[in-house]
C-alpha positions as CSV (number, residue, x, y, z in Angstrom):
1,M,0.0,0.0,0.0
2,K,1.4,3.3,-1.1
3,S,1.6,5.8,1.8
4,G,-0.1,8.4,-0.4
5,R,-3.3,6.3,-0.3
6,L,-3.3,5.8,3.5
7,L,-5.9,7.8,5.4
8,T,-5.0,9.8,8.5
9,K,-7.0,9.9,11.7
10,F,-8.4,13.3,10.9
11,Q,-9.5,12.1,7.5
12,I,-11.2,9.1,8.9
13,Y,-12.9,11.3,11.5
14,L,-14.3,13.7,8.9
15,M,-15.1,10.8,6.6
16,I,-17.4,9.1,9.1
17,I,-19.1,12.4,9.9
18,Q,-19.8,13.1,6.3
19,A,-21.0,9.5,5.7
20,Q,-23.6,9.8,8.5
21,L,-24.8,13.4,7.7
22,G,-27.4,13.5,5.0
23,L,-31.0,13.1,4.1
24,G,-32.1,11.5,7.4
25,M,-31.4,14.7,9.4
26,L,-34.1,16.7,7.6
27,S,-37.0,14.5,8.6
28,L,-35.8,12.8,11.7
29,P,-37.5,15.2,14.2
30,N,-40.9,14.6,12.5
31,I,-40.4,10.8,12.6
32,L,-39.4,10.7,16.2
33,E,-42.0,13.2,17.4
34,K,-44.8,11.0,16.1
35,Q,-43.5,8.1,18.2
36,V,-42.2,9.6,21.5
37,N,-43.1,13.3,21.4
38,Q,-40.8,15.5,23.5
39,D,-38.4,12.5,24.2
40,A,-37.2,12.4,20.6
41,W,-33.8,13.6,21.6
42,I,-33.4,10.7,24.0
43,S,-34.1,8.2,21.2
44,V,-31.2,9.8,19.2
45,L,-29.0,9.3,22.3
46,V,-30.0,5.7,22.5
47,A,-29.3,5.2,18.8
48,S,-25.8,6.7,19.1
49,V,-25.1,4.2,21.8
50,L,-26.2,1.4,19.5
51,V,-24.0,2.8,16.7
52,Q,-21.1,2.9,19.1
53,I,-21.5,-0.8,19.8
54,T,-21.7,-1.5,16.1
55,L,-18.5,0.6,15.5
56,V,-16.7,-1.5,18.1
57,I,-17.7,-4.6,16.3
58,Y,-16.4,-3.1,13.0
59,W,-13.2,-2.1,14.8
60,L,-12.7,-5.6,16.2
61,L,-13.1,-7.1,12.7
62,I,-10.5,-4.6,11.3
63,K,-8.2,-5.3,14.2
64,R,-8.3,-9.1,13.6
65,F,-7.8,-8.7,9.8
66,P,-5.5,-5.7,9.4
67,G,-5.0,-4.4,5.9
68,T,-8.0,-6.4,4.6
69,S,-11.3,-5.3,3.1
70,Y,-14.7,-6.6,4.2
71,H,-15.4,-8.7,1.2
72,E,-12.1,-10.5,1.7
73,I,-12.7,-11.0,5.4
74,T,-15.9,-12.9,4.7
75,K,-14.0,-15.4,2.5
76,M,-11.1,-15.7,5.0
77,I,-13.6,-16.6,7.8
78,N,-16.1,-18.8,5.8
79,G,-14.2,-20.0,2.8
80,P,-14.5,-18.8,-0.8
81,Y,-17.9,-20.2,-1.6
82,L,-19.9,-19.3,1.5
83,G,-17.9,-16.0,1.7
84,M,-19.1,-15.2,-1.8
85,I,-22.7,-15.9,-0.9
86,I,-22.4,-13.5,2.0
87,N,-20.9,-10.9,-0.3
88,I,-23.8,-11.3,-2.7
89,V,-26.2,-10.8,0.2
90,N,-24.3,-7.7,1.2
91,Y,-24.4,-6.4,-2.4
92,V,-28.1,-6.8,-2.6
93,G,-28.7,-5.2,0.8
94,Y,-26.5,-2.2,0.0
95,M,-28.1,-1.8,-3.3
96,I,-31.6,-1.7,-1.8
97,I,-30.5,0.9,0.8
98,G,-28.8,2.9,-1.9
99,T,-31.9,2.8,-4.2
100,Y,-34.2,3.9,-1.4
101,T,-31.8,6.7,-0.5
102,M,-31.9,7.8,-4.1
103,I,-35.7,7.8,-4.3
104,L,-35.9,10.0,-1.2
105,L,-33.3,12.4,-2.6
106,V,-35.0,12.7,-5.9
107,Q,-38.3,13.4,-4.2
108,L,-36.7,16.1,-2.0
109,V,-35.2,17.8,-5.0
110,N,-38.5,17.7,-6.8
111,D,-40.4,19.0,-3.8
112,W,-38.1,21.9,-2.9
113,L,-35.9,22.9,-5.8
114,L,-37.0,21.5,-9.2
115,P,-40.8,20.7,-9.1
116,F,-41.1,20.7,-12.9
117,T,-38.0,18.7,-13.7
118,P,-38.7,15.1,-14.7
119,V,-37.6,12.5,-12.2
120,W,-35.5,10.7,-14.7
121,A,-33.4,13.8,-15.3
122,V,-32.8,14.6,-11.6
123,A,-31.9,10.9,-11.0
124,L,-29.6,10.9,-14.0
125,L,-27.6,13.8,-12.7
126,I,-27.2,12.2,-9.2
127,I,-26.2,8.8,-10.4
128,G,-23.9,10.2,-13.1
129,L,-21.9,12.1,-10.5
130,S,-22.0,9.2,-8.1
131,M,-20.6,6.8,-10.7
132,Y,-17.9,9.3,-11.8
133,L,-16.5,9.6,-8.3
134,V,-16.9,6.0,-7.1
135,V,-14.9,4.6,-10.0
136,Q,-12.0,6.5,-8.8
137,D,-9.6,5.1,-6.2
138,Y,-11.2,4.5,-2.7
139,A,-8.8,6.9,-1.1
140,V,-9.8,9.6,-3.6
141,F,-13.4,9.2,-2.7
142,A,-12.6,9.2,1.0
143,R,-10.8,12.5,0.5
144,Y,-13.8,13.9,-1.4
145,L,-15.9,13.1,1.8
146,V,-13.3,14.9,3.8
147,V,-13.4,18.0,1.7
148,L,-17.2,18.0,1.9
149,S,-17.0,17.8,5.7
150,V,-14.5,20.7,5.9
151,V,-16.8,22.9,3.8
152,L,-20.2,21.8,5.1
153,I,-19.8,21.4,8.8
154,P,-18.9,25.1,9.4
155,I,-21.9,26.1,7.3
156,F,-24.2,23.7,9.2
157,L,-22.9,25.1,12.6
158,L,-23.5,28.7,11.4
159,V,-27.1,27.8,10.4
160,V,-27.6,26.1,13.8
161,I,-26.3,29.2,15.6
162,A,-28.6,31.4,13.5
163,L,-31.6,29.2,14.5
164,F,-31.3,30.4,18.1
165,Q,-32.7,33.7,16.8
166,I,-36.1,32.0,16.5
167,P,-38.3,32.2,19.6
168,L,-37.8,28.9,21.5
169,E,-40.1,27.2,24.0
170,P,-38.1,25.1,26.4
171,R,-41.3,23.8,28.0
172,N,-41.9,21.7,24.9
173,L,-39.1,19.4,26.2
174,R,-41.0,18.5,29.3
175,P,-41.7,16.0,30.8
176,V,-38.4,14.3,30.2
177,G,-38.9,10.5,29.8
178,G,-42.7,10.9,29.7
179,A,-43.0,8.6,26.7
180,G,-41.7,5.6,28.6
181,V,-38.5,3.6,28.4
182,L,-39.7,1.0,25.9
183,P,-41.2,3.4,23.3
184,I,-38.0,5.5,23.5
185,I,-35.9,2.5,22.7
186,Q,-38.3,1.4,19.9
187,A,-38.2,4.9,18.4
188,S,-34.4,4.8,18.4
189,Q,-34.8,2.6,15.3
190,G,-35.8,5.7,13.3
191,A,-32.7,7.6,14.5
192,L,-30.5,4.6,13.8
193,F,-31.6,4.5,10.2
194,A,-31.0,8.3,9.9
195,V,-27.3,8.0,10.7
196,L,-26.4,5.0,8.4
197,G,-23.4,5.3,6.2
198,F,-20.8,4.3,8.7
199,E,-20.7,0.8,7.0
200,I,-18.0,2.3,4.8
201,L,-15.6,1.7,7.7
202,L,-15.8,-2.1,7.0
203,F,-13.9,-1.4,3.7
204,I,-11.1,0.9,5.0
205,G,-8.8,-1.9,6.1
206,P,-6.3,-1.5,3.2
207,Y,-6.2,2.2,3.6
208,V,-5.3,2.6,7.3
209,N,-2.0,2.1,9.2
210,I,-3.0,3.5,12.6
211,K,-2.7,2.0,16.0
212,N,-5.8,0.1,17.0
213,S,-6.5,2.2,20.1
214,K,-6.2,5.4,18.2
215,L,-8.5,4.1,15.4
216,L,-11.2,3.2,18.0
217,R,-10.9,6.6,19.6
218,T,-11.4,8.2,16.1
219,F,-14.5,6.1,15.5
220,S,-15.9,7.0,18.9
221,L,-15.2,10.7,18.5
222,S,-16.9,10.8,15.1
223,N,-20.0,9.1,16.5
224,A,-20.1,11.5,19.5
225,T,-19.9,14.5,17.1
226,I,-22.8,13.2,15.0
227,A,-24.8,12.4,18.1
228,A,-24.3,15.9,19.4
229,L,-25.3,17.5,16.0
230,Y,-28.4,15.4,15.7
231,I,-29.5,16.0,19.3
232,I,-29.1,19.7,18.8
233,V,-31.2,19.7,15.7
234,V,-34.0,17.6,17.2
235,V,-34.1,19.7,20.4
236,L,-34.3,22.9,18.4
237,C,-37.2,21.5,16.3
238,I,-39.0,20.4,19.5
239,M,-38.6,23.9,21.0
240,V,-39.6,25.8,17.8
241,F,-42.7,23.8,16.7
242,S,-45.6,22.8,18.8
243,P,-46.1,19.0,19.1
244,D,-49.1,19.0,16.8
245,V,-47.3,21.0,14.1
246,L,-44.0,19.0,14.3
247,K,-46.0,15.8,13.7
248,Q,-47.4,17.3,10.5
249,V,-44.3,18.9,9.0
250,R,-42.4,16.3,7.0
251,E,-39.1,18.2,6.8
252,P,-39.2,20.4,9.9
253,V,-35.5,21.4,9.7
254,L,-36.1,23.1,6.3
255,Y,-39.2,24.9,7.6
256,M,-37.3,26.0,10.6
257,I,-34.5,27.4,8.4
258,R,-37.1,29.0,6.2
259,S,-38.3,31.2,9.1
260,L,-34.8,32.8,9.1
261,S,-34.6,36.2,7.3
262,F,-31.5,38.1,6.2
263,R,-31.2,41.2,4.0
264,T,-29.0,39.4,1.5
265,V,-30.9,36.0,1.4
266,D,-34.6,35.7,1.3
267,R,-35.2,31.9,1.0
268,L,-32.4,30.5,3.1
269,D,-34.1,27.1,3.1
270,L,-33.7,26.7,-0.7
271,L,-30.0,27.7,-0.4
272,F,-29.6,25.2,2.4
273,V,-31.2,22.4,0.3
274,F,-28.9,23.3,-2.6
275,I,-25.8,23.2,-0.4
276,W,-27.0,20.0,1.3
277,L,-27.4,18.2,-2.0
278,S,-23.7,17.3,-1.7
279,P,-23.9,15.3,1.5
280,M,-27.2,13.7,0.5
281,T,-25.7,12.6,-2.9
282,A,-22.7,11.3,-0.9
283,S,-25.0,8.9,0.8
284,V,-25.9,7.4,-2.6
285,M,-22.3,7.3,-3.5
286,I,-21.4,5.4,-0.3
287,Y,-23.8,2.6,-1.0
288,L,-22.9,2.4,-4.6
289,L,-19.2,2.1,-3.5
290,I,-19.6,-0.5,-0.8
291,A,-22.1,-2.5,-2.9
292,S,-19.6,-2.7,-5.7
293,K,-16.7,-3.4,-3.3
294,S,-18.7,-6.3,-1.9
295,L,-18.2,-8.1,-5.2
296,M,-15.0,-6.7,-6.6
297,D,-11.8,-5.0,-5.6
298,E,-10.0,-2.3,-7.6
299,G,-9.3,-2.4,-11.3
300,K,-11.4,-2.8,-14.5
301,P,-13.8,-5.4,-13.0
302,F,-14.6,-3.0,-10.1
303,Q,-15.2,-0.1,-12.5
304,I,-17.6,-2.3,-14.6
305,T,-19.4,-3.4,-11.5
306,V,-19.8,0.3,-10.4
307,L,-21.3,1.2,-13.8
308,L,-23.7,-1.7,-13.8
309,S,-24.7,-1.2,-10.2
310,G,-25.3,2.5,-10.9
311,A,-27.5,1.7,-13.9
312,I,-29.5,-0.7,-11.7
313,I,-30.0,1.9,-9.0
314,Y,-31.0,4.5,-11.6
315,I,-33.6,2.3,-13.2
316,A,-35.0,1.0,-9.9
317,A,-35.2,4.6,-8.4
318,V,-36.9,6.1,-11.5
319,S,-39.5,3.3,-11.8
320,S,-40.2,3.3,-8.1
321,S,-40.6,7.1,-8.0
322,Y,-43.7,6.7,-10.2
323,S,-45.1,3.8,-8.2
324,E,-46.4,4.4,-4.7
325,E,-46.9,0.6,-4.2
326,T,-43.2,-0.1,-5.0
327,L,-42.1,2.6,-2.7
328,Q,-44.1,1.1,0.1
329,L,-42.6,-2.3,-0.6
330,Y,-39.1,-0.8,-0.2
331,E,-40.1,0.7,3.1
332,Q,-41.4,-2.6,4.3
333,I,-38.3,-4.6,3.5
334,L,-35.8,-1.9,4.3
335,Q,-35.6,-2.4,8.0
336,Y,-34.9,-6.2,7.6
337,V,-32.2,-5.5,5.0
338,I,-30.6,-2.9,7.3
339,Y,-30.6,-5.2,10.3
340,T,-29.1,-8.0,8.2
341,V,-26.2,-6.3,6.4
342,V,-25.4,-3.5,8.8
343,F,-25.7,-5.2,12.1
344,F,-26.2,-9.0,12.0
345,L,-23.7,-10.1,9.4
346,P,-20.7,-8.2,10.8
347,A,-21.5,-9.4,14.3
348,M,-21.9,-12.9,13.1
349,L,-18.6,-12.8,11.2
350,L,-16.8,-11.4,14.3
351,L,-18.2,-14.2,16.5
352,L,-17.2,-16.9,13.9
353,S,-13.7,-15.4,13.7
354,Y,-13.3,-16.0,17.4
355,L,-14.9,-19.4,17.4
356,L,-13.0,-20.6,14.4
357,K,-9.8,-18.8,15.6
358,K,-9.5,-17.0,12.2
359,K,-7.4,-13.9,12.1
360,K,-4.7,-12.3,9.9
361,V,-1.2,-11.6,11.1
362,N,-0.1,-8.2,9.8
363,T,3.4,-8.8,8.4
């Protein structure tokens, strides 16, 4: 591995943040308010704990198989044939998540920015840019995420600070814990799905040469940063909107930003959506990348896989956008897919690696 392709701790930190920021943040307060009312922020906190546990599992896999990508780890633990079956399951799962993310992104663009632009045209622009970047070297794409983070996180923080100009009602946060422990834990599923994207860490093995303890601290710090950002956003939405209104507004973050007024900018919400297109598109890129890497490594076969996978996502997203029944079907199977490829399979592989005493010695 050439040193120029290795990722630093700071790059990994920003990469994880960018991977988790995206479409889910805009509608998360609405989703959680419907389930647990004023305790939505607690569900985000619970979800961050679950993500931290998952990141530890990912870290242990990387630690046992240093310098190895996820699709190679599956074969080292289970053998070439069973490993390939698991990789195919991962591929299908990541493709489904990526397609659903694409559908939501296209709908958001049509609703807020380009209402008269055909779905196929918006989707073509998104998938074209995604394929162009993903066919590049993994380290190049990772650095693209880093650049996005450097540019967008300050903008996001400035917007959050500006939101404190809006009249806030802290009493909307009470009573704390009123929804009950079990509903809060169940609602954390919605927050968990909103911060997906960290699965990209399973494929960073060949691109890191960092002490294990420092790598885990980097993962944890990124997760803590994302948790803090999401909790702040959810708390602001709860204090700005009444409970009944928050349950009705699909993207409360955008409506909250829309209430801001400056002399130089009239519709700050539209500007924010335009800027936020980059991290939202990055979510599609991430799933296109890890889906393709589940089957192939670098080189010509990988590039062909990216192009074919991009075409599949494009066709599936465009056709589903015109069919409400198909979109509902995606929503029904999505949670099972996420639990399988994001949580269950990595945990199972880690357990098997200990039971079968499989590991790689980094020479």
